[in-house]
PAGULO-556337 format. One record per residue (C-alpha): x, y, z; residue in three letters; residue number from 1. Coordinates in pm, 1 decimal, always signed. Example, Ala and Ser with C-alpha at 12.3 -4.5 7.8 and 13.67 -1.06 7.14 Angstrom:
BEGIN
REC     east    north       up residuo num
REC  +1230.0   -450.0   +780.0     ALA   1
REC  +1367.0   -106.0   +714.0     SER   2
***
This chain:
BEGIN
REC     east    north       up residuo num
REC  -4443.2  -5233.3  +2462.4     UNK   1
REC  -4046.1  -5240.2  +2328.1     UNK   2
REC  -3852.0  -5536.3  +2204.4     UNK   3
REC  -3539.1  -5544.2  +2465.7     UNK   4
REC  -3352.2  -5631.2  +2076.9     UNK   5
REC  -3454.7  -5279.8  +2003.3     UNK   6
REC  -3385.3  -5057.8  +2292.8     UNK   7
REC  -3018.4  -5090.9  +2176.6     UNK   8
REC  -3053.3  -4944.1  +1857.6     UNK   9
REC  -3280.1  -4720.3  +1999.5     UNK  10
REC  -3057.6  -4569.6  +2218.1     UNK  11
REC  -2809.4  -4539.4  +1915.8     UNK  12
REC  -3041.1  -4320.3  +1763.3     UNK  13
REC  -3102.1  -4094.1  +2005.5     UNK  14
REC  -2711.1  -4071.9  +2045.7     UNK  15
REC  -2679.3  -3988.4  +1702.1     UNK  16
REC  -2936.1  -3737.3  +1700.5     UNK  17
REC  -2791.2  -3615.2  +2031.2     UNK  18
REC  -2452.5  -3533.3  +1858.8     UNK  19
REC  -2612.6  -3421.4  +1528.2     UNK  20
REC  -2806.4  -3146.8  +1729.2     UNK  21
REC  -2446.4  -3047.2  +1933.5     UNK  22
REC  -2287.7  -3027.2  +1604.7     UNK  23
REC  -2534.6  -2805.5  +1480.9     UNK  24
REC  -2533.3  -2577.5  +1769.6     UNK  25
REC  -2149.1  -2546.8  +1748.0     UNK  26
REC  -2111.8  -2478.6  +1441.7     UNK  27
REC  -2425.9  -2186.9  +1475.9     UNK  28
REC  -2233.2  -2023.9  +1799.4     UNK  29
REC  -1885.8  -2075.6  +1628.3     UNK  30
REC  -1698.5  -1747.3  +1575.8     UNK  31
REC  -1619.2  -1679.0  +1203.9     UNK  32
REC  -1217.6  -1650.1  +1133.6     UNK  33
REC  -1167.6  -1307.0   +973.7     UNK  34
REC   -831.1  -1293.1   +805.0     UNK  35
REC   -612.2   -965.5   +791.0     UNK  36
REC   -359.9   -806.7   +621.0     UNK  37
REC    -49.2   -801.2   +783.6     UNK  38
REC    +53.4   -513.9   +553.2     UNK  39
REC   -263.9   -292.3   +534.3     UNK  40
REC   -436.8   -430.5   +866.5     UNK  41
REC   -773.6   -453.2   +689.6     UNK  42
REC   -963.8   -757.6   +576.8     UNK  43
REC   -860.8   -955.9   +307.4     UNK  44
REC   -598.1  -1251.9   +250.8     UNK  45
REC   -217.8  -1235.3   +236.1     UNK  46
REC   -184.1  -1365.1   -117.1     UNK  47
REC   +128.2  -1288.4   -319.3     UNK  48
REC   +246.5   -962.1   -373.6     UNK  49
REC   +191.1   -738.7   -671.6     UNK  50
REC   +409.3   -397.2   -714.2     UNK  51
REC   +271.6   -183.2   -970.9     UNK  52
REC   +483.3   +149.9  -1045.5     UNK  53
REC   +174.3   +404.4  -1176.6     UNK  54
REC   +237.7   +782.5  -1306.9     UNK  55
REC   +150.0  +1074.7  -1067.1     UNK  56
REC    +90.5  +1353.7  -1298.6     UNK  57
REC   -232.0  +1555.8  -1334.9     UNK  58
REC   -240.5  +1369.5  -1676.8     UNK  59
REC   -255.2  +1034.1  -1522.6     UNK  60
REC   -542.0  +1110.0  -1294.9     UNK  61
REC   -775.5   +941.0  -1291.6     UNK  62
REC   -582.2   +641.0  -1177.1     UNK  63
REC   -711.9   +266.5  -1130.8     UNK  64
REC   -777.6    +77.2   -828.4     UNK  65
REC   -553.6   +263.4   -655.8     UNK  66
REC   -802.6   +214.5   -365.5     UNK  67
REC   -709.1   -133.6   -374.1     UNK  68
REC   -385.4   -114.1   -357.3     UNK  69
REC   -271.1   -235.4    +65.0     UNK  70
REC    +18.2    +21.9    +46.6     UNK  71
REC   +111.6   +312.8   -147.3     UNK  72
REC   +428.6   +474.1   -190.4     UNK  73
REC   +500.1   +828.0   -334.8     UNK  74
REC   +820.0   +903.9   -442.0     UNK  75
REC  +1019.0  +1202.0   -614.1     UNK  76
REC  +1128.6  +1139.5   -993.1     UNK  77
REC  +1259.7  +1394.4  -1232.4     UNK  78
REC  +1168.1  +1737.5  -1217.0     UNK  79
REC  +1055.8  +1718.9   -921.0     UNK  80
REC   +699.8  +1501.6   -995.5     UNK  81
REC   +597.0  +1233.7   -824.8     UNK  82
REC   +528.8   +849.7   -918.1     UNK  83
REC   +359.2   +605.7   -711.3     UNK  84
REC   +474.9   +251.0   -616.0     UNK  85
REC   +134.2    +71.3   -561.1     UNK  86
REC   +149.4   -257.7   -333.7     UNK  87
REC   -150.3   -482.3   -345.0     UNK  88
REC   -182.3   -868.4   -168.7     UNK  89
REC   -516.5   -824.8     +1.7     UNK  90
REC   -671.1   -782.4   -353.6     UNK  91
REC   -604.1   -816.1   -676.0     UNK  92
REC   -791.6   -580.2   -902.2     UNK  93
REC   -885.6   -658.7  -1252.2     UNK  94
REC   -687.7   -327.3  -1408.7     UNK  95
REC   -420.7   -110.8  -1246.9     UNK  96
REC   -277.3   +224.1  -1390.3     UNK  97
REC   -229.5   +428.8  -1568.5     UNK  98
REC   +178.4   +206.2  -1563.5     UNK  99
REC   +440.0   +418.2  -1579.1     UNK 100
REC   +847.1   +263.6  -1583.7     UNK 101
REC  +1043.0   +163.7  -1276.7     UNK 102
REC  +1326.6   +394.7  -1096.6     UNK 103
REC  +1633.3   +355.8   -910.4     UNK 104
REC  +1436.1   +401.0   -554.6     UNK 105
REC  +1205.5   +100.8   -643.7     UNK 106
REC  +1487.9   -173.3   -585.6     UNK 107
REC  +1538.9    -79.7   -196.0     UNK 108
REC  +1116.8    -13.5   -156.9     UNK 109
REC   +995.1   -305.3   -293.0     UNK 110
REC  +1311.2   -550.7   -125.2     UNK 111
REC  +1128.6   -510.2   +204.4     UNK 112
REC   +877.8   -710.5    +91.4     UNK 113
REC  +1044.9  -1049.1    -47.5     UNK 114
REC  +1021.2  -1168.5   -379.8     UNK 115
REC   +761.6   -987.7   -477.5     UNK 116
REC   +565.6   -951.1   -856.7     UNK 117
REC   +688.6   -602.0  -1029.0     UNK 118
REC   +488.6   -443.7  -1248.7     UNK 119
REC   +591.0   -152.4  -1501.7     UNK 120
REC   +571.6     +4.3  -1839.8     UNK 121
REC   +998.8     +1.4  -1922.8     UNK 122
REC  +1314.1   +140.0  -1735.3     UNK 123
REC  +1660.0   +334.4  -1855.0     UNK 124
REC  +1841.5   +143.5  -2081.4     UNK 125
REC  +2107.1   +184.1  -1816.8     UNK 126
REC  +1895.0    +46.6  -1549.8     UNK 127
REC  +1710.9   -236.5  -1652.6     UNK 128
REC  +2009.9   -499.9  -1578.9     UNK 129
REC  +1972.3   -399.7  -1211.9     UNK 130
REC  +1605.9   -456.2  -1235.1     UNK 131
REC  +1682.6   -807.3  -1376.1     UNK 132
REC  +1945.5   -907.1  -1118.5     UNK 133
REC  +1713.9   -749.0   -809.1     UNK 134
REC  +1566.7   -936.4   -557.2     UNK 135
REC  +1212.5   -929.3   -705.0     UNK 136
REC  +1003.8  -1129.2  -1029.8     UNK 137
REC  +1110.7   -916.9  -1325.3     UNK 138
REC   +760.9   -836.2  -1526.2     UNK 139
REC   +830.7   -494.0  -1682.3     UNK 140
REC   +559.7   -440.4  -2040.4     UNK 141
REC   +909.8   -523.5  -2234.5     UNK 142
REC   +852.0   -891.9  -2152.6     UNK 143
REC   +529.7   -919.3  -2180.2     UNK 144
REC   +201.8   -946.9  -2421.0     UNK 145
REC    -15.0   -642.4  -2523.0     UNK 146
REC   -308.9   -858.8  -2362.8     UNK 147
REC   -162.8   -773.4  -2001.3     UNK 148
REC    -32.4   -462.6  -2112.7     UNK 149
REC   -357.1   -303.4  -2258.1     UNK 150
REC   -399.1    +30.0  -2387.0     UNK 151
REC   -674.5   +235.2  -2292.2     UNK 152
REC   -824.7   +431.4  -2642.5     UNK 153
REC   -988.2   +665.8  -2376.8     UNK 154
REC   -643.5   +770.6  -2254.3     UNK 155
REC   -334.6   +966.2  -2464.8     UNK 156
REC     +8.4   +824.3  -2411.9     UNK 157
REC   +217.9   +779.2  -2242.5     UNK 158
REC    -84.6   +787.3  -1963.3     UNK 159
REC   -284.3   +482.9  -2122.9     UNK 160
REC    -78.3   +181.9  -2033.5     UNK 161
REC   -298.8    -34.0  -1821.1     UNK 162
REC   -222.0   -364.2  -1667.8     UNK 163
REC   -461.7   -667.3  -1615.9     UNK 164
REC   -317.6   -758.9  -1325.3     UNK 165
REC   -556.1  -1061.1  -1263.8     UNK 166
REC   -404.3  -1194.9  -1608.9     UNK 167
REC    -31.6  -1126.0  -1486.5     UNK 168
REC    -54.7  -1312.9  -1140.4     UNK 169
REC   -200.1  -1596.1  -1330.9     UNK 170
REC    +62.8  -1604.8  -1571.5     UNK 171
REC   +290.3  -1621.3  -1191.4     UNK 172
REC    +98.3  -1901.3  -1130.1     UNK 173
REC    +97.6  -2070.2  -1480.5     UNK 174
REC   +444.3  -2049.0  -1480.4     UNK 175
REC   +521.6  -2131.5  -1143.4     UNK 176
REC   +709.8  -1856.9  -1066.1     UNK 177
REC   +781.7  -1774.1   -688.6     UNK 178
REC   +615.3  -1466.0   -539.9     UNK 179
REC   +627.6  -1422.2   -172.8     UNK 180
REC   +299.3  -1412.5     -1.8     UNK 181
REC   +293.3  -1042.6   +221.4     UNK 182
REC   +470.3  -1065.1   +495.3     UNK 183
REC   +537.2   -778.1   +794.6     UNK 184
REC   +708.5   -509.2   +684.7     UNK 185
REC   +779.7   -268.3   +976.5     UNK 186
REC   +464.0   -173.9  +1146.0     UNK 187
REC   +172.3   -352.1  +1346.6     UNK 188
REC   -239.8   -241.2  +1406.3     UNK 189
REC   -426.7   -160.9  +1719.3     UNK 190
REC   -551.8   +121.7  +1881.9     UNK 191
REC   -393.5   +485.1  +1919.3     UNK 192
REC   -128.2   +569.3  +2154.9     UNK 193
REC   -152.6   +851.3  +2371.9     UNK 194
REC    -69.9  +1160.7  +2321.7     UNK 195
REC    -22.9  +1293.0  +1941.0     UNK 196
REC   -134.1  +1687.2  +1783.0     UNK 197
REC   -529.1  +1674.4  +1692.9     UNK 198
REC   -429.7  +1713.5  +1325.4     UNK 199
REC   -673.1  +1906.6  +1077.0     UNK 200
REC   -506.6  +1883.3   +775.7     UNK 201
REC    -87.2  +1869.1   +621.9     UNK 202
REC    +66.0  +1981.4   +355.7     UNK 203
REC   +337.3  +1735.6   +164.7     UNK 204
REC   +587.8  +1873.6    -81.8     UNK 205
REC   +760.0  +1839.4   -385.0     UNK 206
REC   +972.4  +2059.8   -598.1     UNK 207
REC   +700.0  +1976.1   -863.5     UNK 208
REC   +438.1  +1866.1   -691.4     UNK 209
REC   +208.3  +1859.7   -414.3     UNK 210
REC    -27.7  +1689.4   -190.7     UNK 211
REC   -301.7  +1787.7    +99.0     UNK 212
REC   -416.9  +1515.3   +320.8     UNK 213
REC   -733.9  +1619.9   +535.9     UNK 214
REC   -879.8  +1426.3   +808.4     UNK 215
REC  -1235.3  +1332.6   +722.4     UNK 216
REC  -1398.7  +1160.0  +1095.4     UNK 217
REC  -1715.5  +1055.0   +896.6     UNK 218
REC  -1466.7   +854.7   +635.4     UNK 219
REC  -1223.5   +742.8   +898.3     UNK 220
REC   -947.2   +836.6   +665.8     UNK 221
REC   -684.7  +1124.3   +552.2     UNK 222
REC   -867.0  +1244.4   +253.1     UNK 223
REC   -590.2  +1355.5   -103.1     UNK 224
REC   -622.2  +1639.2   -287.2     UNK 225
REC   -327.1  +1600.3   -552.2     UNK 226
REC   -192.1  +1987.1   -695.5     UNK 227
REC   -535.3  +2108.8   -551.8     UNK 228
REC   -769.9  +1887.4   -696.7     UNK 229
REC   -936.5  +1633.6   -523.2     UNK 230
REC   -770.1  +1293.8   -555.3     UNK 231
REC  -1055.6  +1079.8   -720.3     UNK 232
REC  -1000.4   +740.0   -839.1     UNK 233
REC  -1165.4   +599.3  -1196.2     UNK 234
REC  -1420.0   +451.9   -964.6     UNK 235
REC  -1510.2   +776.4   -800.0     UNK 236
REC  -1366.1   +730.2   -448.2     UNK 237
REC  -1199.1  +1025.6   -302.8     UNK 238
REC   -826.8   +821.6   -244.6     UNK 239
REC   -737.4   +824.6   +118.4     UNK 240
REC   -526.7   +618.0   +362.9     UNK 241
REC   -637.5   +553.3   +713.7     UNK 242
REC   -299.2   +570.3   +824.2     UNK 243
REC    -43.6   +855.0   +615.9     UNK 244
REC   +354.1   +790.3   +689.2     UNK 245
REC   +555.0  +1090.4   +620.7     UNK 246
REC   +910.2   +933.8   +598.3     UNK 247
REC  +1204.1  +1201.0   +583.7     UNK 248
REC  +1461.7  +1091.4   +340.7     UNK 249
REC  +1787.3  +1217.8   +181.3     UNK 250
REC  +1684.9  +1252.1   -192.5     UNK 251
REC  +2020.3  +1286.4   -367.3     UNK 252
REC  +2076.1  +1249.8   -768.8     UNK 253
REC  +2185.0   +920.1   -903.4     UNK 254
REC  +2370.1   +792.6  -1156.6     UNK 255
REC  +2063.8   +733.9  -1406.3     UNK 256
REC  +1929.3  +1024.9  -1622.8     UNK 257
REC  +1582.7   +994.8  -1830.1     UNK 258
REC  +1593.0  +1025.2  -2239.1     UNK 259
REC  +1560.7  +1441.9  -2173.5     UNK 260
REC  +1855.1  +1414.8  -1981.8     UNK 261
REC  +1718.0  +1500.2  -1622.1     UNK 262
REC  +1881.9  +1327.9  -1349.2     UNK 263
REC  +1675.3  +1057.9  -1149.3     UNK 264
REC  +1649.8  +1111.1   -781.4     UNK 265
REC  +1715.9   +859.0   -536.9     UNK 266
REC  +1524.4   +838.0   -179.7     UNK 267
REC  +1718.4   +657.3    +55.1     UNK 268
REC  +1522.5   +427.6   +285.2     UNK 269
REC  +1769.1   +229.1   +440.1     UNK 270
REC  +1869.0   +409.9   +757.8     UNK 271
REC  +1729.9   +651.3  +1040.2     UNK 272
REC  +1543.5   +896.0  +1016.6     UNK 273
REC  +1243.4  +1117.6  +1135.7     UNK 274
REC   +883.7  +1139.3  +1016.8     UNK 275
REC   +548.3  +1162.1  +1125.0     UNK 276
REC   +226.7   +872.1  +1148.8     UNK 277
REC   -120.0  +1056.1  +1099.0     UNK 278
REC   -386.2   +831.2  +1193.0     UNK 279
REC   -785.2   +886.0  +1354.8     UNK 280
REC   -735.2  +1237.2  +1317.3     UNK 281
REC   -377.2  +1292.0  +1517.9     UNK 282
REC    -39.2  +1307.5  +1427.6     UNK 283
REC   +303.2  +1157.5  +1611.0     UNK 284
REC   +642.4  +1267.2  +1535.9     UNK 285
REC   +796.1   +941.6  +1500.8     UNK 286
REC  +1116.3   +767.6  +1439.7     UNK 287
REC  +1204.6   +479.5  +1148.4     UNK 288
REC  +1476.1   +237.0  +1164.7     UNK 289
REC  +1575.3    -10.0   +826.1     UNK 290
REC  +1945.1   -163.9   +908.9     UNK 291
REC  +1933.5   -369.2   +553.0     UNK 292
REC  +1737.0   -334.3   +265.1     UNK 293
REC  +1568.3   -683.9   +364.0     UNK 294
REC  +1380.4   -615.1   +656.7     UNK 295
REC  +1117.0   -372.6   +684.2     UNK 296
REC  +1070.5    -20.4   +840.7     UNK 297
REC  +1021.7    +20.4  +1192.5     UNK 298
REC   +846.1   +336.6  +1321.6     UNK 299
REC   +829.5   +450.7  +1729.9     UNK 300
REC   +724.3   +756.2  +1902.3     UNK 301
REC  +1011.8  +1015.9  +1912.6     UNK 302
REC  +1029.7   +906.3  +2316.5     UNK 303
REC  +1079.9   +546.1  +2192.9     UNK 304
REC   +755.4   +435.9  +2269.1     UNK 305
REC   +529.3   +216.6  +1995.4     UNK 306
REC   +307.8   +297.8  +1801.6     UNK 307
REC    +62.4   +132.0  +1568.2     UNK 308
REC   -130.1   +193.2  +1298.2     UNK 309
REC   -475.2   +207.5  +1226.2     UNK 310
REC   -646.8    -74.6  +1035.2     UNK 311
REC   -678.3    +19.2   +654.5     UNK 312
REC   -481.8   +175.7   +328.7     UNK 313
REC   -136.5   +253.4   +445.5     UNK 314
REC     -5.6   +584.5   +281.8     UNK 315
REC   +422.5   +665.0   +275.7     UNK 316
REC   +501.8   +978.6   +142.0     UNK 317
REC   +924.5  +1010.2    +79.3     UNK 318
REC   +967.9  +1336.4    +91.5     UNK 319
REC  +1308.6  +1555.6   +225.2     UNK 320
REC  +1069.7  +1887.3   +278.9     UNK 321
REC   +925.2  +1945.7   +639.4     UNK 322
REC   +524.4  +1899.9   +589.7     UNK 323
REC   +325.8  +2219.6   +690.2     UNK 324
REC    +18.1  +2104.1   +949.3     UNK 325
REC   -283.5  +2268.1  +1017.7     UNK 326
REC   -381.0  +2131.1  +1413.4     UNK 327
REC   -688.3  +2179.8  +1570.1     UNK 328
REC   -633.4  +2380.8  +1898.2     UNK 329
REC   -807.4  +2339.9  +2215.3     UNK 330
REC  -1044.4  +2635.5  +2100.0     UNK 331
REC  -1109.6  +2424.9  +1814.5     UNK 332
REC   -961.1  +2693.9  +1556.9     UNK 333
REC   -694.9  +2584.1  +1302.0     UNK 334
REC   -383.9  +2712.5  +1332.9     UNK 335
REC   -111.9  +2653.8  +1136.3     UNK 336
REC   +257.1  +2540.7  +1233.7     UNK 337
REC   +572.1  +2500.1   +998.1     UNK 338
***
């Protein structure tokens, strides 16, 4: 028989065992909390924002780590060519490139992301003080070491500069630079709205560059072709956004020019305008609004209804030329409209 003195001890042991069992059950069945990045809606942290200027010519390909960007902007530069601004937050890759110079349009584009780490190879002399006084952390190659802005021996300059993004962001921590974490820039993620036109592909035009985006049902994204070639990253991935934004903007000459005398165009991303949102194999006519540079760009359907983006990488094409769509008709035979 148990001593009466042992009964309280036995009860305590059973209670502790019971609590432990309940704790184990709760920890087993409790759902795992998964963080989603507010810029792309995909799994990942909302870490400090890094924006990198990347060359977008044929000679720059294959580009490095564009698939890791949460958002990618296509903007027009001198000679009708395009250049990219890649926005990273959920993942900071080790290497990014090839890195090229900044342009005046970048100032307004990045302002909506807050005080970002801004990486670029250089800029026109007249533009450098503008960048230095902008609301961003100026981390251009002119002020960084060759261990951060490296040279790829397998590439030919000026397409050989590769950023060690991991080292640059580590330096921002070491120097206690205040880099803002990701915040919403005007769009939300969720189910597709009703309507939309089933779309096979779209062609986007600039004076000396062309992108084609073709919907891939199996991969769930708009696979990109650049100047008639599959747009492959260095990793071998065919680049392609889950949500493709075609933002119609005014593109006008600025007061800046390159060393060859080419006038730098300015893309007006503050104000209002029209455009198209492409997601889940459909395209939607849409309206954009951005009252000031320090707020995000809100998108609505043409009738004013809400449109949400599909979770995944977002590309924003800034253009003043209407795109060419190939729609899928009810009979499943493609029809091209301009």
